[in-house]
N, C-alpha and C positions, 0 to 999 in steps of 0.2 A: 172724284176718284180717290176719297180720306175712307177710307174703315174705319166706321164707329163700332166697336167690340161692344155687346151688353147680351146679358142670357137669355132674351127674348131674338137675339139675330139665329136665325138655324142656320146653317152650316152649309146647305145646300144655296140658300138666295146669296150669301155672300161667292158661294162658289160660281154661281151663275155671274153676277155681277160683276163678279172680274173678267169673265169668260167674256160676256157680252163687251165690254169696255174693250180689249183687246180685239176683238175682230170689228169692232168700227174702228177703233183707230189702224189698223190693217187695212181697211178701205182704206183710209184718210192716206196714209203716209204711200201705198199703192199707187192712188194713184199722182198726189201731186208728185211725187220722183221721175212716174213715168211721163204727168206730161212735160218734162226738162229736156225730152228725147226728143232729136230728130221726126217731125208728123206722124206727130200724139194722135187717137184717137179720141178727137174734144167727147164726141155724143156718147161714149161707151166712157168714159174714167169719169164723166158728168156723172152718169150713170149710177159711178160705181160709188162718188159722194155720199150722192143719196141713196143709195143703200146701207154702206158703212158709216149714215144719220142714223139707221130706224134701230139698230143696238144698240146704241147710243142712249139713246132716248129711254129704252125700256131697261138701263142697265143703273143710267139716271137715275129713274123711279125705285127701285128697287135700293137705292144710297137714300132717297128721302122717308122713305118705307121706315127704315133700318134708322137713320135719324128719329123721325115722331115718334119709333115704339124705342122710350127708353124702360131703365129697372124701376120696377114699383109704379110703373102705371097700366092704366089700362091700354093695351091692344087697341087699337085704333087704325081703317087702311085710313082714313082721310083727318088729319089736324092743322088743329096751326099751333104752335108754339113759338110765338116771336123771341124770346127770352136765351131759345138754346142757339146757337151760336151753328152745331153744326145741323139744325134742322136748319136755318136760314143758309147754311152752305149747299143746303142738297135741293131747298126750294128753289133759288137762284140756277142752282148747277141744269135740275130737270127744265125749268124753264125755258134757258139758254138750249138745252135738245132739242127742243120744240120749237126752236126758230130758226135753228138749224134745216132743220128739216126741211124748213116752207124756203130756205136759201138754195137749198141743194137743190128741190124739187124744183126752183125757177129755173134754176141754172139751165137745166135740162131744156126748155124752150127755146124758141128763138125770138129775142125781147130787141127792143133798141136800147138806147143807153140811156134814157127818163125811165123806161121801165126795168132795164138792170139794176137800178138806181135804186130806187122801189121795191122794187119784191127780190131783190139776189142780194143788195152792198147790206141796205138799214137793212134787216133783217140780220144778216152777217156781222154790223157792228153792233146793236141789239142782244148778238147775244155774246158777242165776244164780251163785253161789257158786264155784263149777269155769270160770264164767268169768272174775271176777275174779283167779282165782288164775291162768288163765294169763296175764290182761294183767302182771300181777304180774309172772312170771315173763319176760318180756317187755320191761318194764320195765327190766329187771334184765339183759337182754342190752347194753344199751345207757346203763346204769350210771343208770339216772335222770333222764338229762341230756336236757333241752329243746333240739332247734336246729330255727329256726324254716327255714332253709335247706337244712334235708333232708328231701327228701318222704315217705323209711319212717322220719326217727326222728318227721314229726307224726302220720305213720300210726298209730306206735305206742302216740301219745299221744292220739288222735281213741278207738284199739279201746279205752282205760280207759275216755273217758267211756261210750261206749254199754255196756258193760262196770256201769261203773257205776249208768247209769238202767239198765238192765235189773234189777240189785237193785233200786232203789227202788221199780217197778213190780211185782215181786214182793212185797216186804214190806207194798206197798197192796189186794193182788188178796188178804190171806187173805177164809176165808170163816169167817161163824159164823154162828151162828141165824138172828140177823137180819140182812138185812142194810145193808151199810157205806151210809153216805149218796155221794150221788153227785157229793160233790166227792171223794171217794174213788179210784174209778171213772175218773173222769174221768182224775185224779191222775197215775193206774196206765196209762194209754191213750197222755196223752202222754207218757207218758216210753218206755213203749216204743214208741210211733213216734221218738221223739228219738233214743235208740239203735239203732232200723233206722239210720237215717239216717245216724249215724258207724259202724254196720257198710257199707253201700254204699257210701259218700263213700271208705273203709280200701280194699276192694275195688275201686274207679276206677283208686284211685293204685296200685293193684295192675297194672293194665290197660298203665298208663305204662310199667313194670319188666319187665315181661316178658325171658325168658331170650332172647340171641342168639340 
């Protein structure tokens, strides 16, 4: 969710990137906490998760495009810049969102526990790992320092918190032959919701830092 500003970044692209992250996060927030209510409509809420994953992916691609094209570089739609921490963060984040597209779609299907492990839990875990890698590289860009007076700095730390809670949710969401206790399910849902709130906040901060 980190916004790396530079002269080649258009105000409109950053605006839409932030809005799309907020839309996707809102879907995850709604589904996660609504699932905690009595008698949730599981089919509808799983569909909302999938719908929310789509703007996440488009926004993450804008983020990758933003990190790919830096000042004094030829503008490219696709490039490989392994020495650029922001680029690695953007790439791993985008790949993570693609895996979330897969797992949220498969969660809308009727699967047995083994299919659920392979098609839902596995891409969820891999996507969460990629999100953590992305967050690590963003923290590396700021030398792992916390500055309460810098909104961009705070947004990077909030993003890491969101990635950690997504990982906790993924771990607790494993499929087993026997259903997990309700406490595990609730733990996963709450952490997904908290992570989505973190990403929403980071995207909102991005709206306050639009390029001129």
